[in-house]
C-alpha positions as CSV (number, residue, x, y, z in Angstrom):
1,X,-0.1,0.1,0.0
2,X,1.2,3.4,-0.9
3,X,2.1,6.1,1.5
4,X,-0.9,8.1,0.1
5,X,-3.1,5.2,0.7
6,X,-2.3,4.7,4.1
7,X,-2.9,8.5,4.9
8,X,-6.3,8.3,3.4
9,X,-7.2,5.3,5.5
10,X,-6.2,7.2,8.5
11,X,-8.5,10.1,7.7
12,X,-11.5,7.7,7.5
13,X,-12.4,7.4,11.3
14,X,-11.9,11.4,11.6
15,X,-14.5,11.9,8.6
16,X,-16.9,9.8,10.6
17,X,-16.3,11.4,14.0
18,X,-16.4,15.2,12.8
19,X,-20.3,15.1,12.0
20,X,-21.1,13.0,15.3
21,X,-19.4,15.6,17.2
22,X,-21.1,18.5,15.4
23,X,-24.3,16.8,16.2
24,X,-23.5,16.3,19.8
25,X,-22.5,19.8,20.7
26,X,-25.9,21.3,20.3
27,X,-27.5,18.3,22.1
28,X,-25.3,19.0,25.0
29,X,-25.8,22.7,24.9
30,X,-29.8,22.0,24.9
31,X,-29.5,19.9,27.9
32,X,-27.3,22.4,29.8
33,X,-30.0,25.0,29.0
34,X,-32.7,22.7,30.3
35,X,-30.8,21.9,33.6
36,X,-30.3,25.7,34.1
37,X,-34.0,26.4,33.4
38,X,-35.0,23.6,35.9
39,X,-32.4,24.8,38.6
40,X,-34.0,28.4,38.2
41,X,-37.5,27.0,38.5
42,X,-36.5,25.0,41.6
43,X,-35.3,28.5,43.3
44,X,-38.5,30.3,42.1
45,X,-40.8,27.4,43.5
46,X,-39.1,27.2,46.8
47,X,-39.0,30.9,47.5
48,X,-42.7,31.3,46.4
49,X,-43.8,28.4,48.5
50,X,-41.8,29.8,51.5
51,X,-43.7,33.2,51.0
52,X,-47.2,31.1,51.2
53,X,-45.9,29.7,54.3
54,X,-44.9,32.9,55.8
55,X,-48.5,34.1,54.8
56,X,-49.7,31.6,57.1
57,X,-48.6,33.8,60.1
58,X,-51.4,36.3,59.1
59,X,-53.7,33.4,59.1
60,X,-52.7,32.1,62.5
61,X,-53.0,35.6,64.0
62,X,-56.6,36.2,62.5
63,X,-57.7,32.7,63.5
64,X,-56.4,33.2,67.3
65,X,-57.7,36.7,67.4
66,X,-61.1,35.8,66.3
67,X,-61.4,32.8,68.5
68,X,-60.5,34.8,71.7
69,X,-62.0,38.0,73.3
70,X,-61.5,41.6,72.0
71,X,-59.5,42.7,74.8
72,X,-56.6,40.5,74.1
73,X,-56.3,41.1,70.3
74,X,-53.4,43.3,70.3
75,X,-51.3,40.9,72.4
76,X,-52.2,38.0,70.0
77,X,-50.9,40.1,67.1
78,X,-47.9,41.0,68.9
79,X,-47.0,37.4,69.7
80,X,-47.5,36.3,66.1
81,X,-45.2,39.2,64.8
82,X,-42.6,38.0,67.1
83,X,-42.9,34.4,66.3
84,X,-41.8,35.5,62.7
85,X,-39.4,38.2,63.6
86,X,-37.5,36.8,66.4
87,X,-37.9,33.6,65.3
88,X,-36.2,34.1,61.9
89,X,-33.3,35.8,63.6
90,X,-32.6,32.9,66.2
91,X,-33.1,30.4,63.5
92,X,-30.5,32.0,61.5
93,X,-28.2,32.3,64.3
94,X,-28.5,28.8,65.8
95,X,-31.5,26.9,64.8
96,X,-30.6,26.2,61.1
97,X,-27.1,24.8,62.1
98,X,-28.8,22.6,64.9
99,X,-31.3,21.4,62.3
100,X,-29.2,21.0,59.2
101,X,-25.6,21.3,59.9
102,X,-23.2,18.1,59.8
103,X,-24.8,15.9,62.3
104,X,-23.2,14.5,65.6
105,X,-24.3,10.6,65.8
106,X,-27.7,11.5,64.0
107,X,-28.8,13.8,67.1
108,X,-27.8,17.4,66.3
109,X,-26.1,19.7,64.0
110,X,-22.6,20.9,64.7
111,X,-22.0,23.7,62.1
112,X,-23.9,26.2,59.9
113,X,-24.4,28.5,62.6
114,X,-25.1,32.2,61.0
115,X,-25.2,30.1,57.8
116,X,-21.5,30.2,57.7
117,X,-19.0,27.0,57.4
118,X,-21.4,25.0,55.2
119,X,-19.7,22.9,52.6
120,X,-21.1,21.0,49.7
121,X,-24.0,23.5,48.9
122,X,-24.2,26.5,46.6
123,X,-24.5,29.7,48.8
124,X,-27.7,30.8,47.0
125,X,-29.4,27.5,47.7
126,X,-28.4,27.9,51.5
127,X,-30.3,31.1,51.5
128,X,-33.3,29.8,49.9
129,X,-33.5,26.6,52.0
130,X,-33.0,28.9,55.2
131,X,-35.9,31.1,54.1
132,X,-38.2,28.0,53.6
133,X,-37.3,26.4,56.8
134,X,-37.2,29.5,59.0
135,X,-40.9,30.0,58.2
136,X,-41.7,26.3,59.4
137,X,-39.9,27.1,62.6
138,X,-42.2,30.1,63.0
139,X,-45.0,28.0,62.4
140,X,-44.1,25.6,65.3
141,X,-43.7,28.5,67.5
142,X,-47.2,30.1,66.7
143,X,-49.1,26.8,67.4
144,X,-48.0,27.4,71.1
145,X,-49.6,31.1,71.0
146,X,-53.1,30.0,70.7
147,X,-53.1,27.5,73.6
148,X,-51.8,29.9,76.2
149,X,-53.6,32.9,74.8
150,X,-55.4,35.5,77.1
151,X,-53.4,34.8,80.4
152,X,-49.5,34.6,79.6
153,X,-47.2,37.4,79.9
154,X,-45.8,38.9,77.0
155,X,-42.1,38.6,78.1
156,X,-42.3,35.2,79.2
157,X,-44.0,34.0,75.9
158,X,-41.3,35.7,74.0
159,X,-38.5,33.8,75.8
160,X,-40.2,30.5,75.0
161,X,-41.0,31.4,71.3
162,X,-37.2,31.9,71.0
163,X,-36.3,28.7,72.6
164,X,-38.7,26.6,70.6
165,X,-37.4,28.1,67.2
166,X,-33.7,28.1,68.3
167,X,-33.7,24.7,70.1
168,X,-36.7,22.5,70.8
169,X,-38.0,22.3,67.2
170,X,-34.6,22.2,65.3
171,X,-33.5,19.2,67.6
172,X,-36.4,17.1,66.7
173,X,-36.0,18.3,63.1
174,X,-32.5,17.1,63.0
175,X,-33.7,13.6,64.1
176,X,-36.2,13.5,61.2
177,X,-35.1,15.9,58.4
178,X,-31.4,16.6,59.1
179,X,-30.6,14.6,55.6
180,X,-32.3,17.3,53.6
181,X,-29.3,19.5,53.6
182,X,-25.7,18.4,55.0
183,X,-26.7,16.3,58.2
184,X,-28.8,13.2,58.7
185,X,-30.8,11.9,61.6
186,X,-31.3,8.8,63.6
187,X,-35.0,8.9,63.0
188,X,-34.5,9.6,59.3
189,X,-32.3,6.7,59.1
190,X,-35.0,4.3,60.1
191,X,-37.0,5.3,57.3
192,X,-39.5,7.6,59.0
193,X,-42.2,9.3,56.8
194,X,-43.1,12.8,57.5
195,X,-42.8,14.5,54.2
196,X,-43.8,18.1,55.2
197,X,-44.2,18.0,58.9
198,X,-47.4,16.5,60.7
199,X,-45.2,15.5,63.4
200,X,-42.0,17.5,62.9
201,X,-43.7,20.8,63.0
202,X,-47.3,20.2,64.1
203,X,-47.2,17.7,66.8
204,X,-44.0,19.4,68.1
205,X,-45.9,22.6,68.3
206,X,-48.9,20.7,69.8
207,X,-47.2,19.1,72.5
208,X,-45.3,22.4,73.5
209,X,-48.6,24.1,73.7
210,X,-50.0,21.3,75.8
211,X,-47.1,21.9,78.2
212,X,-47.9,25.5,78.3
213,X,-51.4,25.2,78.9
214,X,-50.8,22.8,81.9
215,X,-48.3,25.0,83.5
216,X,-50.2,28.4,83.1
217,X,-53.5,27.2,84.0
218,X,-57.1,28.0,82.9
219,X,-58.5,31.5,81.9
220,X,-60.5,33.1,84.9
221,X,-64.0,31.5,84.6
222,X,-63.4,28.7,82.3
223,X,-64.4,26.1,84.7
224,X,-67.4,26.0,87.1
225,X,-66.9,25.1,90.7
226,X,-67.6,21.4,89.9
227,X,-64.8,21.6,87.1
228,X,-67.6,21.7,84.3
229,X,-65.9,23.7,81.3
230,X,-67.6,26.7,80.3
231,X,-67.6,28.2,77.1
232,X,-65.7,31.6,76.6
233,X,-66.8,33.0,73.2
234,X,-64.5,34.5,70.8
235,X,-65.2,37.9,69.6
236,X,-65.2,37.4,65.8
237,X,-65.9,34.1,63.9
238,X,-65.6,36.0,60.5
239,X,-61.8,36.9,61.4
240,X,-61.3,33.4,62.6
241,X,-62.8,31.8,59.1
242,X,-60.7,34.3,57.1
243,X,-57.7,33.1,59.2
244,X,-58.7,29.6,58.2
245,X,-58.7,30.3,54.5
246,X,-55.4,31.8,54.7
247,X,-54.1,29.0,56.3
248,X,-55.6,26.7,53.7
249,X,-54.2,28.7,50.9
250,X,-50.7,28.7,52.6
251,X,-50.9,24.9,53.2
252,X,-50.3,24.5,49.4
253,X,-46.9,25.9,49.9
254,X,-46.4,24.1,53.0
255,X,-46.9,20.7,51.6
256,X,-46.3,21.0,47.7
257,X,-43.3,23.4,48.6
258,X,-41.6,20.7,50.7
259,X,-40.4,19.3,47.2
260,X,-38.3,22.2,47.0
261,X,-38.4,21.4,43.3
262,X,-40.7,22.7,40.5
263,X,-41.8,19.4,39.3
264,X,-44.6,17.5,38.5
265,X,-44.8,15.9,41.8
266,X,-46.6,19.0,43.2
267,X,-49.9,18.1,41.5
268,X,-50.6,15.1,43.6
269,X,-49.5,16.9,46.8
270,X,-51.6,20.0,46.1
271,X,-54.7,17.7,45.3
272,X,-54.3,15.5,48.4
273,X,-53.9,18.6,50.6
274,X,-57.2,20.1,49.2
275,X,-59.1,17.0,49.3
276,X,-58.0,16.1,52.9
277,X,-59.0,19.6,54.2
278,X,-62.4,19.4,52.6
279,X,-62.7,16.0,54.1
280,X,-61.7,17.2,57.6
281,X,-64.3,20.1,57.3
282,X,-67.4,17.9,56.3
283,X,-66.6,15.1,59.0
284,X,-66.2,17.7,61.8
285,X,-69.4,19.7,60.8
286,X,-71.2,16.1,60.5
287,X,-70.1,15.0,64.0
288,X,-71.2,17.9,65.7
289,X,-74.5,17.9,63.9
290,X,-75.1,14.4,64.9
291,X,-73.6,15.0,68.5
292,X,-75.3,18.4,69.3
293,X,-78.2,18.7,66.8
294,X,-76.6,21.7,65.0
295,X,-73.5,22.0,62.7
296,X,-70.9,23.8,64.7
297,X,-69.0,26.5,62.8
298,X,-66.1,26.8,65.2
299,X,-65.4,22.9,65.0
300,X,-65.9,23.1,61.2
301,X,-63.2,25.4,60.8
302,X,-60.7,23.4,63.2
303,X,-61.9,20.3,61.0
304,X,-60.4,22.0,57.9
305,X,-57.2,22.5,59.9
306,X,-57.3,19.0,61.3
307,X,-57.5,17.5,57.8
308,X,-54.7,19.8,56.6
309,X,-52.4,18.8,59.5
310,X,-53.4,15.1,59.0
311,X,-52.5,15.1,55.3
312,X,-49.0,16.8,55.8
313,X,-47.1,13.8,56.5
314,X,-48.3,11.7,53.7
315,X,-49.4,14.3,51.1
316,X,-46.6,13.1,48.6
317,X,-47.2,9.2,49.1
318,X,-51.0,8.7,49.5
319,X,-53.4,8.2,46.9
320,X,-56.3,10.5,46.7
321,X,-58.7,8.0,48.3
322,X,-56.5,7.7,51.4
323,X,-55.9,11.3,51.6
324,X,-59.7,11.9,51.9
325,X,-59.8,9.2,54.4
326,X,-56.9,10.7,56.4
327,X,-58.6,14.0,56.3
328,X,-61.9,12.5,57.3
329,X,-60.7,10.7,60.3
330,X,-58.8,13.7,61.3
331,X,-62.1,15.8,61.3
332,X,-63.7,13.4,63.6
333,X,-60.6,13.3,65.8
334,X,-60.6,17.2,66.3
335,X,-64.1,17.0,67.9
336,X,-63.6,14.3,70.1
337,X,-60.0,15.3,71.0
338,X,-61.3,18.9,71.7
339,X,-64.0,18.0,74.0
340,X,-61.6,15.3,75.8
341,X,-58.7,17.9,76.3
342,X,-61.2,20.7,77.4
343,X,-61.6,18.6,80.7
344,X,-58.0,19.1,81.6
345,X,-56.7,22.2,79.8
346,X,-57.9,25.5,78.7
347,X,-57.0,25.8,74.9
348,X,-59.0,28.7,73.3
349,X,-58.0,27.7,69.8
350,X,-58.2,23.9,70.0
351,X,-54.3,24.0,69.2
352,X,-53.2,20.8,70.8
353,X,-56.2,18.8,69.3
354,X,-55.6,20.2,65.8
355,X,-51.9,20.0,65.9
356,X,-50.7,17.7,68.5
357,X,-53.5,15.0,68.0
358,X,-54.0,15.3,64.3
359,X,-50.4,15.6,63.6
360,X,-49.8,12.2,65.4
361,X,-52.7,10.6,63.5
362,X,-51.3,11.9,60.3
363,X,-48.0,10.8,60.8
364,X,-49.3,7.0,61.6
365,X,-51.6,7.4,58.5
366,X,-48.6,8.0,56.3
367,X,-47.4,4.6,57.3
368,X,-50.8,2.8,57.4
369,X,-52.0,3.9,53.9
370,X,-48.5,4.4,52.0
371,X,-48.8,3.8,48.2
372,X,-46.0,1.3,48.3
373,X,-48.3,-1.1,50.4
374,X,-48.9,-1.6,54.0
375,X,-45.8,-2.8,56.2
376,X,-46.1,-3.3,59.9
377,X,-42.4,-2.4,60.1
378,X,-43.1,1.0,58.5
379,X,-46.1,1.4,61.0
380,X,-43.5,0.8,63.8
381,X,-41.3,3.4,62.6
382,X,-44.0,6.0,62.5
383,X,-44.9,5.0,66.0
384,X,-41.5,5.5,67.1
385,X,-41.3,8.9,65.5
386,X,-44.5,10.0,67.1
387,X,-43.3,8.7,70.6
388,X,-39.9,10.4,70.2
389,X,-41.5,13.9,69.3
390,X,-43.6,13.7,72.4
391,X,-40.7,12.5,74.7
392,X,-38.5,15.4,73.6
393,X,-40.9,18.3,73.2
394,X,-43.3,17.9,76.0
395,X,-40.9,17.5,79.1
396,X,-38.3,20.1,77.9
397,X,-41.2,22.4,77.0
398,X,-42.9,21.8,80.2
399,X,-39.5,22.4,82.4
400,X,-38.8,25.7,80.5
401,X,-42.4,27.0,81.0
402,X,-42.2,25.8,84.9
403,X,-38.7,27.6,85.2
404,X,-40.0,30.9,83.4
405,X,-43.2,30.6,85.9
406,X,-40.9,30.4,89.0
407,X,-38.8,33.4,87.7
408,X,-41.3,35.8,86.4
409,X,-44.8,34.2,87.3
410,X,-46.1,33.8,83.6
411,X,-49.7,33.9,84.6
412,X,-51.6,37.2,84.6
413,X,-53.4,37.8,87.8
414,X,-57.3,37.9,87.9
415,X,-57.9,41.7,87.9
416,X,-55.5,42.4,85.1
417,X,-56.8,39.4,83.1
418,X,-60.2,40.7,83.5
419,X,-59.1,44.1,82.0
420,X,-57.2,42.6,79.2
421,X,-53.7,42.1,78.1
422,X,-53.9,44.6,75.5
423,X,-54.1,47.4,78.3
424,X,-51.7,45.8,80.7
425,X,-48.9,44.6,78.4
426,X,-49.1,47.1,75.7
427,X,-51.1,50.1,76.9
428,X,-53.5,50.2,73.8
429,X,-57.0,48.7,72.8
430,X,-57.5,47.0,69.6
431,X,-61.0,48.5,69.3
432,X,-61.0,51.9,71.0
433,X,-64.2,53.1,69.2
434,X,-66.2,50.3,71.0
435,X,-65.5,52.4,74.3
436,X,-66.4,55.7,72.8
437,X,-69.7,54.4,71.3
438,X,-70.5,52.6,74.6
439,X,-69.8,56.0,76.6
440,X,-72.5,57.7,74.3
441,X,-75.1,55.1,74.8
442,X,-76.0,52.8,77.6
443,X,-72.9,50.6,77.0
444,X,-74.8,47.3,76.9
445,X,-73.5,46.1,73.5
446,X,-70.1,47.0,74.5
447,X,-69.6,44.5,77.2
448,X,-69.6,41.4,75.0
449,X,-67.3,43.0,72.3
450,X,-64.8,44.8,74.4
451,X,-63.4,44.7,78.0
452,X,-64.4,46.7,80.8
453,X,-62.8,50.1,81.2
């Protein structure tokens, strides 16, 4: 073979490779562009979902205000503002690191404080993930507010709010969710299912609320001399209803946003969330109608929340039918748990029943009805997680409330409680025009809407 022929043979592979390379280059560029779009979509969806969860603070504030007396409305607004504000700061300083830092034996994070020293994550994603998780932490704190409403000193509540967002909630979160970032928790390693926080957020908040209500005691006049509970009506059911609708809206960010990815997975999650809330409302209404002869509006509103709390753990893994069943059972649980708990604690908004009890139910349901099939081992893991949440949260919260009570006497005394926390704690009334109008007339309408002067 001549030298020229040998040279021609060497060129043949190159002639084949050049067109293939030319075709691959645009394909690689298209793939890279699609990945960039998906990455940006993930950021946008996570931030939007976090904003929806943040808006839930308004829902909690309106719900709690409507379910309680007008003379304490300003105090309740102040508590909810501080849950988000002080909570965001303490979660930035210490809570995020405890929950998502490099894990020490699956129990607690050891770095990431002030969002520094975090390796393996883009800085921008750290910011987005912090924002999303910080509003979850604020939610856990706000659950406590409702159960201790109308009789706790503002400074004592503020200390506890900081403690739950900075320590109590993050520690359990590290056990169950630490692996979402750089850590990894012991409960998570067992296969614990709690997609968006029926137990991590809601039961933790509910058990802390139970501890606070027990330490502080009931509002004046809540119980008759024989121990029979008395109703203390809230001053505005429309405000409470608006709060529930805002919470319902925000819950789509709470559950679907927990994907932290703009993907098709959010469709099932959003639908399950919607269906469970509706089922909770219908069954709570039906239960009160059968039990008392009339459909109770307050219980129906809490039925919505019970259904939402219940589906939060399994929203990504249950079929729509089981989502409806989970919400329906939660709606019934809300009614009976509220009446049962009322015999031992004064919880003006039903926070313990809605968040603590329905959160436990929802976590169990995520194991019972998992789309992958029933597994007794999985149910066992769910029970372990439920028990661990109570075993950590309740005693620590009770001890902190007790210590605060010994130090500063958390309970507002009878006369000041009668006048209202707005005047005593903040020197302002939420509805000053009620007083002016009462002064012009006989004052009879004023007595049920606002505190005595």
